[in-house]
Steps between C-alpha positions, in 0.01 A plus 500: 500500500672757282486434118793575284462718190552187289221313678258795466601533130422134441149554657447810278588296195253226596219749581571684167448176312457556129460876518792659317764680710454797269128526599590489870755774444245711312249460777753597761602803299137605471478488876799739540797267513783514239499134409615333179491141393853482630380613848247218512762254389751621770232468768415152394865396496552657845752750364279788609318546829134608509416811696199453718290756295606313181402169649157628610432631143655192336285272713190689398593479130548127543156484667629387837642661814842571640496186719482288179826651389676361805328161488692199383516402131261199544238712666523752213460221251191372683354844511564562128358160402192559717438834334551343159240235583255773617550686179458185291174421674368851451597496126344160449171608667480809280568280193211270610274791536588640158465155338163448671369837367624415151338154518167640608517775232577238232205291615278803476612576154445144382154502654424825302610358168352152566201552268729562194698175552458166319399191681850359480640820655231495770599144587858608540417795718236323721753387757673844510171689543400273799841496659532671840822684565485413864485126423787535251711683759422237762607217264818682411568568867472130575730407207752760605497390868552141397796605284652709774455245778643232269813705428730545791763632273288795393426579861855470602617729222253757628301477182767719339360463153172657620623771733714798420639719777318826511683834505296624801535280806231463760433362846766365738523139609612326809583156368471217754847381416643829623278560805698290749821696531490867615789612277322372189156639581357743244310718734 
């Protein structure tokens, strides 16, 4: 099935997500194409066709492949959302790792100064000094899972308040909803 310039432009806009058109134009210019923000806008509106060489570089800049540029808009949205979720998980894991290191370092500091604290201060710290970051994380995970499972609206909204679309896009998807019909297949 042949895609129109407008359909390809709509997919480019979806895959671009929150990345400014100016940034895409700058990256294309850095790769040897004379693109401006207006060029990106024209491509997204379907007013300008993409040359194959431009499409290959643009797809690379968007973190995908040329086939994604000719996929339908819904498939592009699913791909973008999937990559956003991957990025959010990676960021959250890194935050947990940093927080755990800080927690353990703070415990070590408190243990070192323990001898200079009053009985009242020691009583306040006792629980913190015995706390295990793994147990804290497990309790928080359980609370979070209960909140997520109990909130269909948050799931249906794609957890939009927690996930931002990354500028670099990653792996391709083949959503089950699009597998059935050959003309809508991503691969």
